[in-house]
C-alpha positions in Angstrom: 184.5 48.5 92.8 182.7 46.3 95.3 184.4 46.7 98.7 184.4 44.4 101.7 184.0 46.5 104.9 185.5 44.7 107.9 184.3 46.0 111.3 186.3 45.0 114.3 186.3 46.3 117.9 190.1 45.8 118.1 193.0 45.4 115.7 196.7 44.5 116.2 198.9 46.1 113.6 202.0 47.3 115.4 203.3 47.0 118.9 203.2 50.8 119.4 199.6 51.0 118.4 197.7 50.0 121.5 194.4 49.1 119.7 194.2 45.4 120.6 193.9 43.2 123.7 194.6 39.8 122.4 193.7 37.1 119.8 190.6 38.8 118.3 192.6 42.0 117.5 195.7 40.1 116.3 193.5 38.0 114.0 192.0 41.3 112.6 195.4 42.6 111.9 196.4 39.3 110.1 193.1 39.5 108.1 194.0 43.0 106.9 197.5 41.9 106.0 196.3 38.8 104.1 193.7 41.0 102.3 196.5 43.3 101.2 198.6 40.4 100.0 195.7 38.9 98.0 194.6 42.4 96.7 191.1 42.0 98.1 189.3 45.4 98.1 188.8 45.5 101.9 188.3 48.5 104.2 188.7 48.1 107.9 186.8 50.1 110.6 187.7 50.2 114.3 188.2 52.8 117.1 191.4 54.7 118.0 191.7 53.9 121.7 194.0 56.8 122.6 194.6 55.2 126.1 194.9 51.7 124.7 193.8 48.5 126.5 196.2 48.8 129.4 199.8 48.5 130.3 200.4 45.5 132.5 202.7 45.6 135.5 203.1 42.7 137.9 204.5 43.1 141.4 206.7 40.6 143.2 203.6 38.9 144.6 202.0 38.4 141.2 199.5 41.2 141.6 198.5 42.6 138.2 198.5 46.4 138.1 196.9 48.2 135.2 198.2 51.5 133.8 197.0 53.7 130.9 198.7 52.8 127.6 198.6 56.0 125.7 200.3 56.1 122.3 201.3 58.8 119.7 198.3 58.6 117.5 199.3 61.5 115.2 202.8 60.0 114.7 201.5 56.7 113.5 198.3 57.5 111.7 197.2 60.0 109.1 194.1 62.1 109.8 191.5 62.1 107.1 189.3 65.1 106.3 185.7 64.0 106.4 183.7 64.0 109.7 180.4 62.3 110.6 178.3 62.3 113.7 176.2 59.9 115.8 173.6 60.8 118.4 174.1 59.5 121.9 171.8 60.3 124.8 170.3 63.1 122.7 173.6 64.7 122.0 175.4 65.0 118.7 178.8 63.3 118.9 181.1 64.3 116.1 183.6 61.8 114.8 186.8 62.1 112.8 188.9 59.3 111.5 192.6 58.4 111.3 194.0 56.2 108.5 196.6 53.4 108.5 197.5 51.6 105.3 198.3 48.0 105.4 200.7 47.2 102.6 200.6 43.8 100.9 203.5 41.8 99.5 203.1 43.4 96.1 202.3 46.9 97.2 198.5 46.7 97.4 197.1 48.7 100.3 194.2 48.0 102.6 193.1 51.2 104.5 192.2 50.9 108.2 190.1 53.7 109.6 190.2 54.5 113.4 187.2 56.4 114.6 187.9 59.2 117.2 185.5 61.2 119.3 188.2 63.3 121.0 187.1 66.6 119.3 186.7 70.0 120.8 183.1 70.3 119.5 182.1 67.3 121.6 181.1 67.6 125.3 183.6 66.6 128.0 181.7 63.4 128.6 181.8 62.4 124.9 185.5 63.1 124.1 186.8 60.0 126.0 184.4 57.6 124.4 187.1 56.2 122.1 189.9 56.3 124.7 189.8 52.9 126.3 189.5 49.4 124.8 187.1 47.3 126.8 187.1 49.9 129.6 184.2 51.3 131.6 180.7 50.0 132.3 177.9 48.8 130.1 177.0 52.4 129.1 180.5 53.1 127.9 180.6 49.8 126.0 177.3 50.6 124.3 178.4 54.1 123.4 181.5 52.6 121.7 179.4 50.0 119.9 177.2 52.8 118.6 180.3 54.6 117.3 181.7 51.5 115.7 178.5 50.2 114.1 176.5 53.3 113.3 179.4 55.8 113.1 181.5 53.3 111.1 178.8 53.1 108.3 178.4 56.9 108.4 182.1 57.5 108.2 182.5 55.1 105.2 179.7 57.0 103.4 181.4 60.3 104.2 184.7 58.9 102.8 182.9 58.0 99.6 182.6 54.3 100.0 179.1 53.6 98.6 179.7 50.4 96.6 180.1 48.0 99.6 179.2 44.5 98.7 179.5 43.0 102.2 179.8 44.3 105.8 181.8 41.7 107.8 181.2 41.9 111.6 184.2 40.5 113.4 182.2 39.5 116.6 179.0 41.1 117.7 180.4 44.4 118.8 179.6 46.0 115.4 176.1 44.6 115.1 174.4 48.0 115.2 175.7 48.6 111.7 172.7 46.4 110.7 170.3 49.1 112.1 172.1 51.9 110.3 172.0 50.0 107.0 168.2 49.4 107.5 167.8 53.0 108.4 169.5 54.0 105.1 167.0 51.8 103.2 164.2 53.3 105.2 165.2 56.9 104.4 165.4 55.9 100.7 161.9 54.5 100.9 160.7 57.6 102.7 162.2 59.9 100.1 160.3 58.0 97.5 157.0 57.7 99.4 157.1 60.9 101.4 156.2 59.0 104.6 157.5 60.0 108.1 160.9 58.5 108.8 159.9 57.1 112.1 157.5 54.7 110.4 159.7 53.5 107.6 162.0 50.9 109.2 159.7 47.8 109.1 160.9 44.2 109.7 160.8 43.7 106.0 163.2 46.5 105.4 165.5 45.3 108.1 165.7 41.9 106.5 166.8 43.5 103.3 170.1 44.2 105.1 170.7 40.5 105.4 172.3 39.8 102.0 174.9 42.6 102.8 176.2 41.2 106.1 178.7 38.5 107.2 179.1 37.6 110.9 182.0 35.7 112.5 181.5 34.6 116.1 184.7 33.8 118.1 183.8 32.3 121.4 181.3 30.1 123.3 182.1 31.9 126.5 179.2 34.1 127.7 181.4 37.1 128.5 182.1 37.4 124.8 178.5 38.1 123.9 177.4 41.6 124.7 173.9 42.2 126.0 172.3 45.5 127.0 169.1 46.2 128.8 166.4 48.0 126.8 166.3 50.8 129.4 169.9 51.5 128.7 169.5 51.2 125.0 166.5 53.7 125.0 168.6 56.1 127.0 171.8 55.9 125.0 170.8 55.0 121.4 168.7 58.0 120.6 169.5 58.7 117.0 166.7 56.9 115.2 163.8 58.8 116.8 161.5 55.8 117.1 162.2 54.4 113.6 162.6 50.9 115.0 159.5 50.7 117.1 158.1 48.0 114.8 161.2 45.9 114.9 162.3 46.2 118.6 160.2 43.3 119.8 161.7 41.1 117.1 165.3 41.9 117.9 165.1 42.5 121.6 163.2 39.5 123.1 163.0 39.6 126.9 163.7 43.3 127.0 167.4 42.8 126.2 169.4 43.9 123.1 171.6 40.9 122.4 174.4 41.9 120.0 175.1 38.4 118.9 171.5 37.7 118.1 171.2 41.0 116.2 174.2 40.0 114.1 172.9 36.4 113.6 169.5 37.6 112.6 170.8 40.0 109.9 173.6 38.1 108.2 173.5 36.0 105.1 176.6 34.1 106.1 177.6 33.1 109.7 180.7 31.2 110.7 182.6 29.9 113.6 186.4 30.0 113.6 187.3 26.3 113.6 185.5 23.1 112.6 184.9 22.1 116.2 183.8 25.7 117.1 181.3 25.6 114.2 179.7 22.5 115.8 179.7 24.1 119.2 178.1 27.3 117.8 175.5 25.3 115.9 174.5 23.7 119.3 174.3 27.2 120.9 172.3 28.7 118.1 170.5 25.8 116.5 168.0 27.9 114.6 170.7 29.4 112.4 172.7 28.0 109.5 176.3 28.3 110.7 179.4 27.3 108.8 183.0 27.3 109.9 186.2 28.9 108.5 189.3 28.0 110.6 191.4 30.9 111.6 194.9 31.4 110.2 197.9 33.6 110.9 199.9 35.9 108.5 202.9 33.9 107.7 205.3 36.7 106.7 204.5 38.6 109.9 205.0 35.7 112.4 207.9 33.8 110.8 211.0 34.7 112.9 214.0 36.3 111.1 216.0 33.0 111.0 213.0 31.0 109.8 212.0 33.6 107.2 215.6 33.6 105.9 215.5 29.8 105.7 212.3 29.9 103.8 213.7 32.5 101.4 216.6 30.2 100.6 214.6 26.9 100.4 211.1 27.9 99.4 211.2 31.1 97.2 207.8 32.7 96.8 206.4 31.4 100.2 205.2 34.9 101.1 203.0 35.1 97.9 201.9 31.4 98.2 201.8 30.2 101.8 200.7 26.7 100.7 204.2 26.2 99.3 205.4 25.9 102.9 204.5 22.2 102.5 207.8 21.9 100.7 209.5 22.4 104.1 209.6 18.6 104.0 212.5 19.0 101.7 214.5 21.2 104.0 217.3 19.4 105.8 216.4 18.9 109.5 219.7 20.4 110.6 218.9 23.7 108.9 215.5 23.9 110.7 217.1 23.1 114.0 219.8 25.8 113.4 217.2 28.4 112.5 215.2 27.5 115.7 218.4 27.6 117.8 219.0 31.2 116.7 215.4 32.2 117.5 215.7 30.4 120.9 219.0 32.1 121.7 217.4 35.5 121.0 214.4 34.7 123.2 216.5 33.5 126.1 218.7 36.6 126.0 215.6 38.8 126.0 214.1 36.9 129.0 217.3 37.0 131.0 217.7 40.7 130.3 214.2 41.3 131.6 214.2 38.9 134.5 217.8 38.1 135.4 216.5 34.5 136.0 219.4 32.9 134.2 217.6 30.7 131.7 219.8 28.3 129.7 219.4 28.0 125.9 220.4 24.3 126.1 217.5 23.4 128.4 214.1 22.3 127.1 211.9 25.3 127.1 208.1 25.3 127.3 206.0 28.3 126.4 202.5 29.3 127.6 201.2 32.7 126.6 197.6 33.9 126.2 194.9 35.9 128.0 194.9 35.0 131.7 191.4 33.5 132.1 190.3 30.7 134.4 189.0 28.4 131.6 192.4 28.5 129.8 193.8 26.7 132.8 197.4 28.2 132.8 198.1 26.3 136.0 197.2 22.8 134.7 200.9 22.1 134.4 201.1 22.5 138.2 198.3 20.2 139.2 200.8 17.9 140.8 204.0 19.8 141.5 205.7 16.7 143.0 205.1 14.8 139.8 206.4 17.6 137.7 209.7 17.9 139.6 210.1 14.1 139.4 209.7 14.3 135.6 212.5 16.9 135.4 214.7 14.7 137.6 214.1 11.6 135.5 213.6 12.8 132.0 215.6 16.0 131.8 215.6 19.6 132.9 212.7 21.9 132.0 212.2 25.7 132.0 208.9 27.5 131.5 208.0 30.9 130.1 204.6 32.4 130.8 202.9 35.6 129.6 199.4 37.0 129.4 197.1 39.7 130.7 194.0 39.3 132.8 191.1 41.6 132.0 190.9 44.3 134.6 187.5 43.1 135.8 188.5 39.4 135.8 189.5 38.6 139.4 189.7 34.9 138.6 192.3 35.6 135.9 194.3 37.8 138.2 194.3 35.1 140.9 195.6 32.7 138.3 198.6 34.9 137.7 199.2 35.1 141.5 199.1 31.3 141.7 201.7 30.9 139.0 203.9 33.4 140.9 203.5 31.4 144.1 204.5 28.2 142.3 207.4 29.9 140.6 208.7 30.8 144.0 208.1 27.4 145.4 210.0 25.7 142.5 212.8 28.2 142.1 215.5 25.8 143.1 214.2 23.0 140.8 212.6 24.6 137.7 213.2 28.0 136.2 209.8 29.7 135.6 209.3 33.3 134.5 206.1 35.3 134.0 206.7 38.1 131.5 204.7 41.4 131.6 203.1 43.1 128.7 202.3 40.2 126.4 201.8 41.8 122.9 202.8 41.5 119.3 206.6 41.8 119.8 206.8 39.4 122.7 204.5 36.9 120.9 206.8 36.9 118.0 209.8 36.0 120.2 207.9 33.4 122.3 206.2 31.5 119.5 209.5 31.1 117.6 211.9 30.6 120.5 210.4 28.0 122.8 210.8 24.3 122.1 207.2 23.3 122.8 204.0 25.3 122.8 201.5 24.4 125.6 197.8 25.1 125.4 195.4 23.6 128.0 191.9 25.2 127.9 188.9 23.5 129.3 187.0 21.9 126.3 184.9 22.9 124.5 185.6 26.6 125.4 188.5 27.2 123.0 187.0 28.5 119.8 190.2 28.4 117.8 193.4 29.8 119.2 196.1 31.1 116.9 199.3 31.2 119.1 199.9 27.5 118.3 199.6 28.3 114.6 202.3 30.9 115.0 204.5 28.4 116.8 203.9 25.7 114.1 204.9 28.2 111.4 208.3 28.5 113.2 208.7 24.8 113.6 207.6 24.7 117.2 205.2 21.8 117.9 202.3 22.0 120.3 201.2 20.0 123.3 197.6 20.9 123.4 194.1 20.0 124.4 192.1 18.7 121.5 189.8 21.7 121.1 189.8 24.7 118.7 192.1 24.4 115.8 194.3 21.7 117.3 191.6 19.1 116.6 192.4 19.7 112.9 196.1 20.3 113.3 197.2 17.5 115.6 198.6 14.4 114.0 199.9 12.6 117.1 203.7 12.4 117.2 203.9 13.9 113.7 202.9 17.6 114.1 202.8 17.6 117.9 200.9 15.9 120.8 197.5 15.9 122.3 196.6 16.5 125.9 193.6 14.2 127.0 191.1 12.6 124.7 189.0 14.0 121.9 185.6 14.8 123.4 183.4 14.7 120.3 180.3 15.1 122.4 181.0 18.8 122.8 179.7 18.8 126.3 181.3 20.6 129.2 182.6 18.5 132.0 185.6 18.9 134.3 188.5 17.1 132.7 191.2 18.6 134.8 192.5 15.5 136.5 192.7 13.3 133.4 194.2 16.1 131.3 196.9 16.7 133.9 197.8 13.1 133.9 197.9 13.0 130.1 200.1 16.1 130.1 202.6 14.6 132.5 202.7 11.3 130.7 203.4 12.9 127.4 206.2 15.1 128.8 207.8 12.3 130.8 207.6 9.4 128.4 207.7 11.0 125.0 208.5 14.6 124.5 211.4 15.4 126.9 213.2 12.1 126.3 212.9 12.8 122.5 214.2 16.3 122.8 217.3 15.3 124.8 217.9 11.8 123.4 216.5 11.7 119.8 217.2 15.2 118.4 216.7 14.0 114.8 213.3 12.7 115.6 212.3 15.9 117.4 213.5 18.0 114.4 211.3 15.8 112.2 208.3 16.8 114.3 209.4 20.5 113.9 209.6 20.1 110.2 206.2 18.5 110.0 204.7 21.3 112.0 205.8 23.8 109.3 204.9 21.6 106.3 201.6 20.3 107.5 200.3 23.0 109.8 202.1 26.2 108.7 201.1 25.6 105.1 197.4 25.4 106.0 196.7 27.4 109.1 197.5 30.7 107.6 195.5 33.8 106.9 196.0 33.5 103.1 194.0 30.2 103.1 191.5 31.7 105.5 190.8 34.8 103.4 190.5 32.7 100.2 187.7 30.8 102.0 185.9 34.0 103.1 186.1 35.2 99.4 184.6 31.9 98.1 182.0 31.4 100.8 181.0 34.8 102.1 182.3 37.8 100.3 181.6 37.4 96.6 179.2 34.4 96.6 
């Protein structure tokens, strides 16, 4: 059997498994679920992260506090027998693996292997290398990427996976797998020609890896592209004993190992994660042929219980055929509204239990939840607090639910959370605002189904795709979003939701904050809030269109079918 080996730095499978930080990991989990549904012979490789990403706590001033997020690995995963090893800083680091089976709608299973260095045989400095997701310094990150890319290939071989047709790198973190694959070819050539191993990995051999590899890049933001100095690489990546001397200059221009460039150079198929992102990526890396496959979400996972039960009654077989969600146009609007009302009631009860803020299920509720980063502009809604309060006085009451973690090293993101807390306190007598801790899979399910409108306001063109709005649409929650990422494709103004600002087809960065804020306020005041309170039938029609037009397309089933056709078996 020809397998697809999917390598990802993080993956979101269950709330209790702290092996993801945000959208990249949740997408990986949805990819595995869709592969299982479609019975694609996929194997997933990642790291175990015994201490997780981090547990978020926020004090009354809005200061984010990070705590370790350990989880019961042995209770949730099954240990597998084979071991393998990598060399780091001249030391042998032994690796074991834990297995989790993702079960598809018809019972097909996709195995996920979590690599683990926490073994007694390893030195005290090497055991924690698979403990923290995105923790530590450049050295720690490089060690983890050696374990993922090099160790991942070795572990798959130890597990008996030799017939792998494609190695799919979900971001550049796994790019060192290309070196291990080239080294395998070099060793084979050496065994035939009896030449010293250190001389066998030529540029020609490295490029033979290219037909085996697929690379998906997820962000135009520089922080998402790992780069390591050659001094660090020489000190840490010691397992090849000079085998790549001839290729180092080619893949490390300027004395830097650029993981994105390494993946780009050695992949037969490269893609961005939305049509707009594909264009942005082609501008960034104009010397490469770059396609696009727009992300999608796993419909059966993200549909709330009331919505899923509605689909079961009205669209039998939707789990096996997500495109059949287009028949939501036949569902009576009152039934969609009632299913949403149930999801909203559950969310409001959860929020009130956590915060004691007293949110009202009858009040128009806006949701904003994603990683707290400056470019995502979580505070755009508060650009003119006076105007916002006037809108609620004239058009109808509004309540807002926020959630999202800032990276521990992102002070700008942490300051953004503090600013929202300050505004929350300032407006407490006029607008109910809550910022929920610990945004993860469980909370995301409740939020994307239970709010009345999904807000997304990143600075264009920095949003690669975004998937939270797709989850909302699946549940009949329309978006009010900047025309970037997937929303350029998903927005039909007034039909599936509404746009913030204008469509900047030039793809150039310039500060659009002032005009975007005015657009946001105008849409809320003149169209959306009056429609919600005064034209419920019309608002329900937008909700139904969000399911039928967006939910039926922006799903992981369609996404995986495109990978199969374009990248995996072509």
